[in-house]
TIVO-2410 file (N, C-alpha, C; in nm, 3 decimals):
# residues 189
REC num residu      c1      c2      c3 atome chaine
REC   1      M  -1.118   2.655   2.588     N      A
REC   1      M  -1.108   2.577   2.466    CA      A
REC   1      M  -1.167   2.439   2.493     C      A
REC   2      N  -1.254   2.393   2.403     N      A
REC   2      N  -1.320   2.265   2.428    CA      A
REC   2      N  -1.231   2.146   2.387     C      A
REC   3      T  -1.278   2.027   2.417     N      A
REC   3      T  -1.202   1.905   2.393    CA      A
REC   3      T  -1.178   1.881   2.245     C      A
REC   4      R  -1.275   1.915   2.163     N      A
REC   4      R  -1.261   1.895   2.018    CA      A
REC   4      R  -1.143   1.976   1.964     C      A
REC   5      R  -1.134   2.101   2.004     N      A
REC   5      R  -1.025   2.186   1.957    CA      A
REC   5      R  -0.890   2.137   2.009     C      A
REC   6      K  -0.887   2.094   2.135     N      A
REC   6      K  -0.762   2.041   2.191    CA      A
REC   6      K  -0.717   1.916   2.116     C      A
REC   7      F  -0.811   1.827   2.085     N      A
REC   7      F  -0.778   1.705   2.009    CA      A
REC   7      F  -0.720   1.741   1.873     C      A
REC   8      I  -0.784   1.835   1.803     N      A
REC   8      I  -0.736   1.876   1.671    CA      A
REC   8      I  -0.595   1.932   1.680     C      A
REC   9      I  -0.569   2.016   1.778     N      A
REC   9      I  -0.438   2.078   1.792    CA      A
REC   9      I  -0.331   1.974   1.825     C      A
REC  10      I  -0.360   1.885   1.918     N      A
REC  10      I  -0.262   1.782   1.956    CA      A
REC  10      I  -0.231   1.691   1.837     C      A
REC  11      V  -0.335   1.646   1.766     N      A
REC  11      V  -0.313   1.558   1.651    CA      A
REC  11      V  -0.236   1.631   1.542     C      A
REC  12      L  -0.269   1.757   1.517     N      A
REC  12      L  -0.200   1.832   1.412    CA      A
REC  12      L  -0.052   1.848   1.443     C      A
REC  13      F  -0.018   1.880   1.567     N      A
REC  13      F   0.123   1.893   1.603    CA      A
REC  13      F   0.195   1.759   1.598     C      A
REC  14      A   0.132   1.652   1.646     N      A
REC  14      A   0.195   1.520   1.644    CA      A
REC  14      A   0.219   1.473   1.501     C      A
REC  15      V   0.119   1.491   1.414     N      A
REC  15      V   0.135   1.448   1.275    CA      A
REC  15      V   0.240   1.532   1.204     C      A
REC  16      T   0.243   1.661   1.229     N      A
REC  16      T   0.341   1.748   1.164    CA      A
REC  16      T   0.483   1.712   1.206     C      A
REC  17      M   0.504   1.686   1.335     N      A
REC  17      M   0.638   1.647   1.379    CA      A
REC  17      M   0.677   1.510   1.322     C      A
REC  18      D   0.584   1.417   1.323     N      A
REC  18      D   0.613   1.284   1.267    CA      A
REC  18      D   0.639   1.294   1.118     C      A
REC  19      W   0.560   1.376   1.049     N      A
REC  19      W   0.577   1.392   0.904    CA      A
REC  19      W   0.714   1.453   0.873     C      A
REC  20      A   0.756   1.555   0.951     N      A
REC  20      A   0.886   1.618   0.928    CA      A
REC  20      A   0.999   1.519   0.954     C      A
REC  21      L   0.987   1.439   1.059     N      A
REC  21      L   1.087   1.337   1.089    CA      A
REC  21      L   1.093   1.233   0.977     C      A
REC  22      W   0.977   1.188   0.932     N      A
REC  22      W   0.969   1.090   0.823    CA      A
REC  22      W   1.028   1.147   0.694     C      A
REC  23      L   0.997   1.273   0.665     N      A
REC  23      L   1.049   1.336   0.543    CA      A
REC  23      L   1.201   1.350   0.548     C      A
REC  24      G   1.254   1.385   0.666     N      A
REC  24      G   1.400   1.390   0.680    CA      A
REC  24      G   1.462   1.254   0.656     C      A
REC  25      G   1.400   1.149   0.705     N      A
REC  25      G   1.447   1.013   0.679    CA      A
REC  25      G   1.439   0.978   0.532     C      A
REC  26      Q   1.335   1.025   0.464     N      A
REC  26      Q   1.322   0.999   0.320    CA      A
REC  26      Q   1.435   1.068   0.242     C      A
REC  27      F   1.469   1.191   0.282     N      A
REC  27      F   1.581   1.260   0.217    CA      A
REC  27      F   1.711   1.184   0.239     C      A
REC  28      F   1.736   1.144   0.363     N      A
REC  28      F   1.857   1.068   0.392    CA      A
REC  28      F   1.859   0.938   0.312     C      A
REC  29      N   1.747   0.869   0.308     N      A
REC  29      N   1.737   0.743   0.235    CA      A
REC  29      N   1.765   0.765   0.086     C      A
REC  30      A   1.705   0.870   0.028     N      A
REC  30      A   1.720   0.895  -0.115    CA      A
REC  30      A   1.862   0.938  -0.151     C      A
REC  31      L   1.927   1.012  -0.062     N      A
REC  31      L   2.059   1.064  -0.095    CA      A
REC  31      L   2.175   0.974  -0.050     C      A
REC  32      M   2.153   0.893   0.054     N      A
REC  32      M   2.264   0.815   0.108    CA      A
REC  32      M   2.246   0.663   0.095     C      A
REC  33      V   2.128   0.613   0.120     N      A
REC  33      V   2.108   0.468   0.127    CA      A
REC  33      V   2.079   0.408  -0.010     C      A
REC  34      I   1.982   0.466  -0.081     N      A
REC  34      I   1.942   0.409  -0.211    CA      A
REC  34      I   2.056   0.406  -0.311     C      A
REC  35      P   2.137   0.513  -0.323     N      A
REC  35      P   2.250   0.502  -0.418    CA      A
REC  35      P   2.347   0.389  -0.383     C      A
REC  36      G   2.357   0.353  -0.255     N      A
REC  36      G   2.445   0.243  -0.216    CA      A
REC  36      G   2.397   0.108  -0.264     C      A
REC  37      W   2.267   0.078  -0.242     N      A
REC  37      W   2.220  -0.053  -0.286    CA      A
REC  37      W   2.178  -0.055  -0.431     C      A
REC  38      A   2.167   0.062  -0.496     N      A
REC  38      A   2.129   0.066  -0.637    CA      A
REC  38      A   2.249   0.079  -0.729     C      A
REC  39      F   2.369   0.075  -0.674     N      A
REC  39      F   2.489   0.095  -0.756    CA      A
REC  39      F   2.509  -0.017  -0.858     C      A
REC  40      D   2.505  -0.140  -0.812     N      A
REC  40      D   2.520  -0.258  -0.899    CA      A
REC  40      D   2.413  -0.356  -0.855     C      A
REC  41      P   2.287  -0.341  -0.907     N      A
REC  41      P   2.168  -0.400  -0.848    CA      A
REC  41      P   2.175  -0.540  -0.789     C      A
REC  42      P   2.203  -0.643  -0.855     N      A
REC  42      P   2.190  -0.770  -0.781    CA      A
REC  42      P   2.289  -0.783  -0.666     C      A
REC  43      A   2.414  -0.748  -0.689     N      A
REC  43      A   2.517  -0.768  -0.586    CA      A
REC  43      A   2.500  -0.671  -0.469     C      A
REC  44      T   2.478  -0.543  -0.498     N      A
REC  44      T   2.468  -0.445  -0.389    CA      A
REC  44      T   2.339  -0.460  -0.310     C      A
REC  45      I   2.233  -0.507  -0.374     N      A
REC  45      I   2.108  -0.531  -0.300    CA      A
REC  45      I   2.127  -0.647  -0.203     C      A
REC  46      R   2.193  -0.752  -0.247     N      A
REC  46      R   2.220  -0.866  -0.157    CA      A
REC  46      R   2.307  -0.823  -0.039     C      A
REC  47      L   2.409  -0.742  -0.065     N      A
REC  47      L   2.496  -0.693   0.040    CA      A
REC  47      L   2.417  -0.604   0.137     C      A
REC  48      Y   2.333  -0.519   0.085     N      A
REC  48      Y   2.251  -0.430   0.168    CA      A
REC  48      Y   2.157  -0.512   0.258     C      A
REC  49      Q   2.091  -0.611   0.200     N      A
REC  49      Q   2.000  -0.692   0.280    CA      A
REC  49      Q   2.074  -0.767   0.390     C      A
REC  50      H   2.191  -0.819   0.358     N      A
REC  50      H   2.269  -0.889   0.460    CA      A
REC  50      H   2.306  -0.795   0.574     C      A
REC  51      N   2.354  -0.676   0.540     N      A
REC  51      N   2.393  -0.578   0.644    CA      A
REC  51      N   2.272  -0.526   0.720     C      A
REC  52      M   2.161  -0.505   0.652     N      A
REC  52      M   2.042  -0.452   0.717    CA      A
REC  52      M   1.986  -0.553   0.817     C      A
REC  53      L   1.980  -0.678   0.778     N      A
REC  53      L   1.923  -0.780   0.866    CA      A
REC  53      L   2.011  -0.809   0.986     C      A
REC  54      T   2.143  -0.790   0.973     N      A
REC  54      T   2.232  -0.821   1.085    CA      A
REC  54      T   2.259  -0.700   1.175     C      A
REC  55      H   2.238  -0.578   1.127     N      A
REC  55      H   2.276  -0.460   1.204    CA      A
REC  55      H   2.159  -0.374   1.250     C      A
REC  56      I   2.047  -0.381   1.184     N      A
REC  56      I   1.936  -0.292   1.215    CA      A
REC  56      I   1.832  -0.368   1.296     C      A
REC  57      H   1.800  -0.316   1.414     N      A
REC  57      H   1.704  -0.381   1.502    CA      A
REC  57      H   1.563  -0.325   1.484     C      A
REC  58      A   1.551  -0.196   1.451     N      A
REC  58      A   1.421  -0.134   1.429    CA      A
REC  58      A   1.429  -0.052   1.301     C      A
REC  59      Y   1.348  -0.085   1.206     N      A
REC  59      Y   1.350  -0.016   1.078    CA      A
REC  59      Y   1.288   0.122   1.094     C      A
REC  60      F   1.361   0.227   1.058     N      A
REC  60      F   1.320   0.366   1.081    CA      A
REC  60      F   1.183   0.397   1.024     C      A
REC  61      F   1.156   0.352   0.902     N      A
REC  61      F   1.031   0.388   0.837    CA      A
REC  61      F   0.910   0.312   0.892     C      A
REC  62      M   0.934   0.214   0.976     N      A
REC  62      M   0.823   0.152   1.048    CA      A
REC  62      M   0.798   0.223   1.181     C      A
REC  63      V   0.904   0.279   1.239     N      A
REC  63      V   0.890   0.350   1.366    CA      A
REC  63      V   0.833   0.490   1.342     C      A
REC  64      A   0.893   0.564   1.250     N      A
REC  64      A   0.846   0.700   1.218    CA      A
REC  64      A   0.770   0.694   1.086     C      A
REC  65      N   0.644   0.661   1.096     N      A
REC  65      N   0.563   0.646   0.976    CA      A
REC  65      N   0.432   0.721   0.995     C      A
REC  66      P   0.405   0.823   0.911     N      A
REC  66      P   0.283   0.900   0.926    CA      A
REC  66      P   0.156   0.820   0.898     C      A
REC  67      V   0.169   0.702   0.843     N      A
REC  67      V   0.052   0.619   0.815    CA      A
REC  67      V  -0.021   0.584   0.945     C      A
REC  68      F   0.055   0.566   1.053     N      A
REC  68      F  -0.007   0.529   1.180    CA      A
REC  68      F  -0.093   0.642   1.236     C      A
REC  69      L  -0.059   0.767   1.202     N      A
REC  69      L  -0.135   0.881   1.252    CA      A
REC  69      L  -0.241   0.928   1.153     C      A
REC  70      L  -0.246   0.868   1.034     N      A
REC  70      L  -0.343   0.910   0.933    CA      A
REC  70      L  -0.488   0.898   0.980     C      A
REC  71      P  -0.528   0.790   1.046     N      A
REC  71      P  -0.669   0.786   1.095    CA      A
REC  71      P  -0.702   0.899   1.192     C      A
REC  72      L  -0.608   0.932   1.281     N      A
REC  72      L  -0.631   1.043   1.373    CA      A
REC  72      L  -0.639   1.175   1.299     C      A
REC  73      L  -0.557   1.190   1.195     N      A
REC  73      L  -0.559   1.313   1.116    CA      A
REC  73      L  -0.691   1.327   1.041     C      A
REC  74      I  -0.742   1.218   0.990     N      A
REC  74      I  -0.871   1.222   0.920    CA      A
REC  74      I  -0.983   1.259   1.018     C      A
REC  75      I  -0.980   1.202   1.138     N      A
REC  75      I  -1.080   1.237   1.239    CA      A
REC  75      I  -1.069   1.384   1.276     C      A
REC  76      A  -0.946   1.433   1.294     N      A
REC  76      A  -0.927   1.575   1.328    CA      A
REC  76      A  -0.979   1.665   1.217     C      A
REC  77      W  -0.959   1.624   1.093     N      A
REC  77      W  -1.009   1.705   0.981    CA      A
REC  77      W  -1.162   1.708   0.981     C      A
REC  78      F  -1.225   1.593   1.001     N      A
REC  78      F  -1.372   1.591   1.006    CA      A
REC  78      F  -1.425   1.678   1.120     C      A
REC  79      L  -1.359   1.673   1.234     N      A
REC  79      L  -1.402   1.756   1.347    CA      A
REC  79      L  -1.381   1.905   1.318     C      A
REC  80      S  -1.276   1.938   1.246     N      A
REC  80      S  -1.248   2.079   1.219    CA      A
REC  80      S  -1.340   2.137   1.112     C      A
REC  81      R  -1.399   2.053   1.031     N      A
REC  81      R  -1.488   2.103   0.925    CA      A
REC  81      R  -1.608   2.176   0.984     C      A
REC  82      R  -1.653   2.137   1.100     N      A
REC  82      R  -1.768   2.201   1.164    CA      A
REC  82      R  -1.728   2.327   1.240     C      A
REC  83      L  -1.599   2.345   1.262     N      A
REC  83      L  -1.555   2.460   1.341    CA      A
REC  83      L  -1.516   2.580   1.255     C      A
REC  84      E  -1.424   2.560   1.163     N      A
REC  84      E  -1.372   2.672   1.088    CA      A
REC  84      E  -1.329   2.627   0.948     C      A
REC  85      K  -1.395   2.678   0.846     N      A
REC  85      K  -1.368   2.636   0.707    CA      A
REC  85      K  -1.230   2.678   0.659     C      A
REC  86      A  -1.185   2.798   0.698     N      A
REC  86      A  -1.055   2.846   0.651    CA      A
REC  86      A  -0.942   2.758   0.703     C      A
REC  87      F  -0.959   2.703   0.822     N      A
REC  87      F  -0.859   2.612   0.878    CA      A
REC  87      F  -0.870   2.474   0.814     C      A
REC  88      S  -0.992   2.424   0.806     N      A
REC  88      S  -1.012   2.286   0.760    CA      A
REC  88      S  -0.976   2.268   0.613     C      A
REC  89      R  -0.979   2.372   0.534     N      A
REC  89      R  -0.942   2.362   0.392    CA      A
REC  89      R  -0.797   2.319   0.378     C      A
REC  90      W  -0.708   2.385   0.451     N      A
REC  90      W  -0.564   2.352   0.442    CA      A
REC  90      W  -0.537   2.214   0.501     C      A
REC  91      L  -0.601   2.185   0.611     N      A
REC  91      L  -0.584   2.053   0.672    CA      A
REC  91      L  -0.639   1.944   0.580     C      A
REC  92      G  -0.749   1.971   0.513     N      A
REC  92      G  -0.807   1.874   0.419    CA      A
REC  92      G  -0.715   1.843   0.302     C      A
REC  93      I  -0.649   1.945   0.251     N      A
REC  93      I  -0.553   1.922   0.142    CA      A
REC  93      I  -0.438   1.834   0.190     C      A
REC  94      A  -0.388   1.861   0.311     N      A
REC  94      A  -0.280   1.779   0.368    CA      A
REC  94      A  -0.326   1.635   0.387     C      A
REC  95      V  -0.449   1.616   0.432     N      A
REC  95      V  -0.503   1.481   0.452    CA      A
REC  95      V  -0.511   1.407   0.318     C      A
REC  96      L  -0.560   1.474   0.215     N      A
REC  96      L  -0.571   1.410   0.084    CA      A
REC  96      L  -0.434   1.372   0.028     C      A
REC  97      L  -0.335   1.460   0.043     N      A
REC  97      L  -0.201   1.429  -0.005    CA      A
REC  97      L  -0.141   1.313   0.074     C      A
REC  98      D  -0.161   1.313   0.205     N      A
REC  98      D  -0.112   1.204   0.288    CA      A
REC  98      D  -0.177   1.072   0.247     C      A
REC  99      L  -0.305   1.075   0.222     N      A
REC  99      L  -0.376   0.955   0.178    CA      A
REC  99      L  -0.325   0.907   0.042     C      A
REC 100      F  -0.301   0.999  -0.050     N      A
REC 100      F  -0.249   0.962  -0.182    CA      A
REC 100      F  -0.110   0.899  -0.171     C      A
REC 101      I  -0.024   0.959  -0.088     N      A
REC 101      I   0.111   0.903  -0.071    CA      A
REC 101      I   0.103   0.764  -0.008     C      A
REC 102      T   0.016   0.749   0.089     N      A
REC 102      T   0.000   0.618   0.154    CA      A
REC 102      T  -0.047   0.512   0.055     C      A
REC 103      L  -0.143   0.548  -0.027     N      A
REC 103      L  -0.191   0.453  -0.129    CA      A
REC 103      L  -0.084   0.423  -0.233     C      A
REC 104      M  -0.009   0.525  -0.274     N      A
REC 104      M   0.097   0.505  -0.374    CA      A
REC 104      M   0.203   0.409  -0.320     C      A
REC 105      V   0.239   0.426  -0.195     N      A
REC 105      V   0.339   0.337  -0.135    CA      A
REC 105      V   0.283   0.197  -0.118     C      A
REC 106      G   0.161   0.186  -0.066     N      A
REC 106      G   0.103   0.055  -0.039    CA      A
REC 106      G   0.069  -0.025  -0.163     C      A
REC 107      I   0.022   0.043  -0.266     N      A
REC 107      I  -0.023  -0.029  -0.385    CA      A
REC 107      I   0.091  -0.058  -0.482     C      A
REC 108      W   0.184   0.037  -0.501     N      A
REC 108      W   0.285   0.016  -0.604    CA      A
REC 108      W   0.428   0.016  -0.552     C      A
REC 109      M   0.466   0.116  -0.473     N      A
REC 109      M   0.608   0.132  -0.440    CA      A
REC 109      M   0.663   0.020  -0.352     C      A
REC 110      A   0.596  -0.011  -0.244     N      A
REC 110      A   0.646  -0.117  -0.154    CA      A
REC 110      A   0.647  -0.254  -0.223     C      A
REC 111      P   0.539  -0.294  -0.293     N      A
REC 111      P   0.546  -0.423  -0.363    CA      A
REC 111      P   0.655  -0.427  -0.472     C      A
REC 112      T   0.675  -0.317  -0.540     N      A
REC 112      T   0.779  -0.313  -0.644    CA      A
REC 112      T   0.918  -0.327  -0.582     C      A
REC 113      A   0.942  -0.254  -0.472     N      A
REC 113      A   1.073  -0.265  -0.406    CA      A
REC 113      A   1.095  -0.407  -0.353     C      A
REC 114      R   0.988  -0.467  -0.295     N      A
REC 114      R   1.002  -0.605  -0.247    CA      A
REC 114      R   1.033  -0.701  -0.361     C      A
REC 115      S   0.969  -0.683  -0.476     N      A
REC 115      S   0.996  -0.773  -0.588    CA      A
REC 115      S   1.136  -0.754  -0.642     C      A
REC 116      I   1.185  -0.631  -0.645     N      A
REC 116      I   1.323  -0.607  -0.689    CA      A
REC 116      I   1.421  -0.674  -0.593     C      A
REC 117      F   1.396  -0.658  -0.463     N      A
REC 117      F   1.484  -0.719  -0.363    CA      A
REC 117      F   1.477  -0.871  -0.368     C      A
REC 118      D   1.357  -0.926  -0.381     N      A
REC 118      D   1.343  -1.072  -0.388    CA      A
REC 118      D   1.412  -1.128  -0.511     C      A
REC 119      A   1.395  -1.062  -0.625     N      A
REC 119      A   1.458  -1.110  -0.748    CA      A
REC 119      A   1.610  -1.102  -0.737     C      A
REC 120      A   1.661  -0.995  -0.677     N      A
REC 120      A   1.806  -0.983  -0.662    CA      A
REC 120      A   1.861  -1.084  -0.562     C      A
REC 121      T   1.787  -1.111  -0.457     N      A
REC 121      T   1.832  -1.206  -0.355    CA      A
REC 121      T   1.837  -1.347  -0.409     C      A
REC 122      H   1.739  -1.385  -0.488     N      A
REC 122      H   1.732  -1.521  -0.541    CA      A
REC 122      H   1.801  -1.535  -0.675     C      A
REC 123      G   1.865  -1.429  -0.725     N      A
REC 123      G   1.937  -1.436  -0.852    CA      A
REC 123      G   1.847  -1.453  -0.971     C      A
REC 124      A   1.722  -1.408  -0.964     N      A
REC 124      A   1.626  -1.429  -1.072    CA      A
REC 124      A   1.619  -1.311  -1.167     C      A
REC 125      T   1.712  -1.218  -1.159     N      A
REC 125      T   1.708  -1.102  -1.248    CA      A
REC 125      T   1.848  -1.066  -1.294     C      A
REC 126      S   1.853  -1.004  -1.409     N      A
REC 126      S   1.981  -0.956  -1.460    CA      A
REC 126      S   2.002  -0.812  -1.417     C      A
REC 127      T   2.121  -0.762  -1.441     N      A
REC 127      T   2.152  -0.625  -1.404    CA      A
REC 127      T   2.067  -0.527  -1.483     C      A
REC 128      N   2.043  -0.554  -1.612     N      A
REC 128      N   1.964  -0.462  -1.695    CA      A
REC 128      N   1.819  -0.455  -1.650     C      A
REC 129      V   1.757  -0.569  -1.625     N      A
REC 129      V   1.617  -0.571  -1.583    CA      A
REC 129      V   1.602  -0.503  -1.447     C      A
REC 130      A   1.690  -0.534  -1.354     N      A
REC 130      A   1.685  -0.472  -1.223    CA      A
REC 130      A   1.711  -0.322  -1.233     C      A
REC 131      G   1.801  -0.283  -1.322     N      A
REC 131      G   1.831  -0.141  -1.340    CA      A
REC 131      G   1.713  -0.062  -1.392     C      A
REC 132      I   1.639  -0.118  -1.486     N      A
REC 132      I   1.521  -0.050  -1.542    CA      A
REC 132      I   1.411  -0.037  -1.435     C      A
REC 133      A   1.383  -0.145  -1.364     N      A
REC 133      A   1.281  -0.140  -1.259    CA      A
REC 133      A   1.323  -0.043  -1.148     C      A
REC 134      L   1.449  -0.044  -1.115     N      A
REC 134      L   1.500   0.046  -1.011    CA      A
REC 134      L   1.492   0.191  -1.053     C      A
REC 135      H   1.521   0.219  -1.180     N      A
REC 135      H   1.514   0.357  -1.230    CA      A
REC 135      H   1.371   0.411  -1.219     C      A
REC 136      T   1.274   0.330  -1.260     N      A
REC 136      T   1.133   0.371  -1.250    CA      A
REC 136      T   1.093   0.392  -1.104     C      A
REC 137      W   1.136   0.304  -1.017     N      A
REC 137      W   1.104   0.315  -0.875    CA      A
REC 137      W   1.167   0.440  -0.815     C      A
REC 138      R   1.291   0.472  -0.855     N      A
REC 138      R   1.358   0.590  -0.801    CA      A
REC 138      R   1.290   0.719  -0.846     C      A
REC 139      I   1.238   0.723  -0.967     N      A
REC 139      I   1.162   0.841  -1.013    CA      A
REC 139      I   1.035   0.856  -0.928     C      A
REC 140      A   0.965   0.746  -0.906     N      A
REC 140      A   0.845   0.750  -0.822    CA      A
REC 140      A   0.880   0.791  -0.680     C      A
REC 141      N   0.993   0.746  -0.629     N      A
REC 141      N   1.036   0.784  -0.495    CA      A
REC 141      N   1.064   0.934  -0.487     C      A
REC 142      G   1.125   0.990  -0.590     N      A
REC 142      G   1.148   1.135  -0.593    CA      A
REC 142      G   1.017   1.212  -0.596     C      A
REC 143      C   0.920   1.163  -0.673     N      A
REC 143      C   0.788   1.228  -0.675    CA      A
REC 143      C   0.720   1.218  -0.539     C      A
REC 144      R   0.736   1.106  -0.473     N      A
REC 144      R   0.677   1.088  -0.340    CA      A
REC 144      R   0.739   1.184  -0.240     C      A
REC 145      I   0.869   1.204  -0.246     N      A
REC 145      I   0.936   1.297  -0.156    CA      A
REC 145      I   0.890   1.440  -0.184     C      A
REC 146      A   0.875   1.475  -0.312     N      A
REC 146      A   0.826   1.609  -0.347    CA      A
REC 146      A   0.684   1.630  -0.293     C      A
REC 147      L   0.598   1.529  -0.309     N      A
REC 147      L   0.462   1.537  -0.253    CA      A
REC 147      L   0.465   1.543  -0.101     C      A
REC 148      G   0.561   1.476  -0.041     N      A
REC 148      G   0.577   1.482   0.104    CA      A
REC 148      G   0.614   1.622   0.150     C      A
REC 149      M   0.697   1.692   0.073     N      A
REC 149      M   0.733   1.830   0.108    CA      A
REC 149      M   0.611   1.921   0.097     C      A
REC 150      V   0.530   1.901  -0.007     N      A
REC 150      V   0.408   1.981  -0.023    CA      A
REC 150      V   0.310   1.951   0.091     C      A
REC 151      T   0.299   1.825   0.130     N      A
REC 151      T   0.212   1.787   0.241    CA      A
REC 151      T   0.257   1.854   0.370     C      A
REC 152      L   0.388   1.853   0.395     N      A
REC 152      L   0.440   1.920   0.514    CA      A
REC 152      L   0.411   2.070   0.508     C      A
REC 153      L   0.421   2.129   0.392     N      A
REC 153      L   0.388   2.271   0.377    CA      A
REC 153      L   0.242   2.297   0.415     C      A
REC 154      F   0.150   2.213   0.369     N      A
REC 154      F   0.009   2.232   0.403    CA      A
REC 154      F  -0.018   2.206   0.551     C      A
REC 155      L   0.055   2.113   0.611     N      A
REC 155      L   0.041   2.093   0.756    CA      A
REC 155      L   0.090   2.217   0.832     C      A
REC 156      L   0.199   2.276   0.785     N      A
REC 156      L   0.249   2.397   0.850    CA      A
REC 156      L   0.155   2.515   0.829     C      A
REC 157      I   0.095   2.525   0.711     N      A
REC 157      I  -0.005   2.629   0.688    CA      A
REC 157      I  -0.123   2.608   0.783     C      A
REC 158      S  -0.163   2.482   0.802     N      A
REC 158      S  -0.271   2.453   0.896    CA      A
REC 158      S  -0.235   2.498   1.037     C      A
REC 159      I  -0.111   2.475   1.078     N      A
REC 159      I  -0.068   2.521   1.209    CA      A
REC 159      I  -0.074   2.673   1.217     C      A
REC 160      S  -0.038   2.740   1.107     N      A
REC 160      S  -0.043   2.887   1.109    CA      A
REC 160      S  -0.186   2.939   1.118     C      A
REC 161      K  -0.284   2.856   1.087     N      A
REC 161      K  -0.425   2.895   1.094    CA      A
REC 161      K  -0.493   2.850   1.223     C      A
REC 162      L  -0.417   2.799   1.317     N      A
REC 162      L  -0.476   2.751   1.443    CA      A
REC 162      L  -0.547   2.862   1.520     C      A
REC 163      H  -0.504   2.985   1.502     N      A
REC 163      H  -0.571   3.094   1.573    CA      A
REC 163      H  -0.718   3.104   1.533     C      A
REC 164      L  -0.751   3.057   1.413     N      A
REC 164      L  -0.891   3.060   1.370    CA      A
REC 164      L  -0.977   2.964   1.452     C      A
REC 165      L  -0.916   2.854   1.497     N      A
REC 165      L  -0.991   2.760   1.582    CA      A
REC 165      L  -1.024   2.822   1.717     C      A
REC 166      R  -0.934   2.905   1.765     N      A
REC 166      R  -0.954   2.963   1.898    CA      A
REC 166      R  -1.035   3.093   1.891     C      A
REC 167      Y  -1.002   3.179   1.794     N      A
REC 167      Y  -1.063   3.310   1.791    CA      A
REC 167      Y  -1.166   3.330   1.681     C      A
REC 168      G  -1.163   3.243   1.579     N      A
REC 168      G  -1.254   3.261   1.466    CA      A
REC 168      G  -1.205   3.374   1.377     C      A
REC 169      P  -1.267   3.393   1.262     N      A
REC 169      P  -1.220   3.495   1.169    CA      A
REC 169      P  -1.240   3.637   1.221     C      A
REC 170      S  -1.332   3.658   1.316     N      A
REC 170      S  -1.359   3.793   1.365    CA      A
REC 170      S  -1.260   3.837   1.471     C      A
REC 171      G  -1.180   3.744   1.523     N      A
REC 171      G  -1.084   3.778   1.627    CA      A
REC 171      G  -1.140   3.761   1.767     C      A
REC 172      R  -1.266   3.724   1.781     N      A
REC 172      R  -1.327   3.701   1.912    CA      A
REC 172      R  -1.305   3.558   1.955     C      A
REC 173      Q  -1.303   3.537   2.083     N      A
REC 173      Q  -1.287   3.403   2.138    CA      A
REC 173      Q  -1.401   3.314   2.090     C      A
REC 174      A  -1.370   3.198   2.035     N      A
REC 174      A  -1.472   3.107   1.985    CA      A
REC 174      A  -1.549   3.046   2.102     C      A
REC 175      N  -1.679   3.021   2.081     N      A
REC 175      N  -1.767   2.959   2.179    CA      A
REC 175      N  -1.783   3.040   2.308     C      A
REC 176      R  -1.758   3.165   2.301     N      A
REC 176      R  -1.777   3.249   2.418    CA      A
REC 176      R  -1.885   3.351   2.383     C      A
REC 177      L  -1.982   3.364   2.469     N      A
REC 177      L  -2.090   3.457   2.442    CA      A
REC 177      L  -2.040   3.600   2.458     C      A
REC 178      Q  -2.067   3.679   2.357     N      A
REC 178      Q  -2.030   3.820   2.361    CA      A
REC 178      Q  -2.153   3.900   2.403     C      A
REC 179      P  -2.137   3.996   2.494     N      A
REC 179      P  -2.253   4.076   2.533    CA      A
REC 179      P  -2.303   4.159   2.415     C      A
REC 180      E  -2.432   4.162   2.401     N      A
REC 180      E  -2.490   4.239   2.292    CA      A
REC 180      E  -2.488   4.387   2.330     C      A
REC 181      T  -2.454   4.466   2.234     N      A
REC 181      T  -2.456   4.610   2.257    CA      A
REC 181      T  -2.583   4.667   2.196     C      A
REC 182      I  -2.644   4.756   2.267     N      A
REC 182      I  -2.767   4.819   2.219    CA      A
REC 182      I  -2.731   4.955   2.166     C      A
REC 183      E  -2.767   4.973   2.041     N      A
REC 183      E  -2.738   5.103   1.980    CA      A
REC 183      E  -2.826   5.210   2.041     C      A
REC 184      P  -2.774   5.333   2.057     N      A
REC 184      P  -2.852   5.439   2.120    CA      A
REC 184      P  -2.982   5.472   2.049     C      A
REC 185      D  -2.987   5.462   1.917     N      A
REC 185      D  -3.108   5.496   1.843    CA      A
REC 185      D  -3.220   5.397   1.875     C      A
REC 186      K  -3.187   5.269   1.888     N      A
REC 186      K  -3.287   5.166   1.913    CA      A
REC 186      K  -3.330   5.166   2.060     C      A
REC 187      A  -3.244   5.211   2.149     N      A
REC 187      A  -3.276   5.210   2.291    CA      A
REC 187      A  -3.382   5.316   2.325     C      A
REC 188      S  -3.377   5.427   2.256     N      A
REC 188      S  -3.473   5.534   2.286    CA      A
REC 188      S  -3.608   5.510   2.222     C      A
REC 189      A  -3.615   5.423   2.123     N      A
REC 189      A  -3.742   5.402   2.052    CA      A
REC 189      A  -3.838   5.314   2.124     C      A
***
């Protein structure tokens, strides 16, 4: 197996494990953490920020974040396009979904959450305004988690197609010369 195939396999497994860990954290966050600070927006957000800043030394979503592996995943996808189309199709879909989720978080979700937290911390918002913004953000967060599950599914499908990188669709070892067989009719002619 050549270096290109090894790189693709290592990156695919690393991204899939990181993505699964990140998705588990997203489920925990959506079911346990967000309802706590979203219960009574200005007061509970201030309490959450105070507890988070004094008790948490490393923020989970900064440590386990698939965004850091996205450039490697894009490179692996480009490298796989030249090797096997059936494999690269599934990996390409996962890359596009990962890119969409990253852009959605970077452009809208993270700035919106920061503005909700800043407004609640400085007392610049009422419960109704914070509640409406929080409701919209929570719907987007649910959609992001659903897209994350679909992305993980496509990464797992890509892993199930790894045999194509090694053997190709014919079942023969890739990049290995197969001896040509001479048919008896052509040999006698």
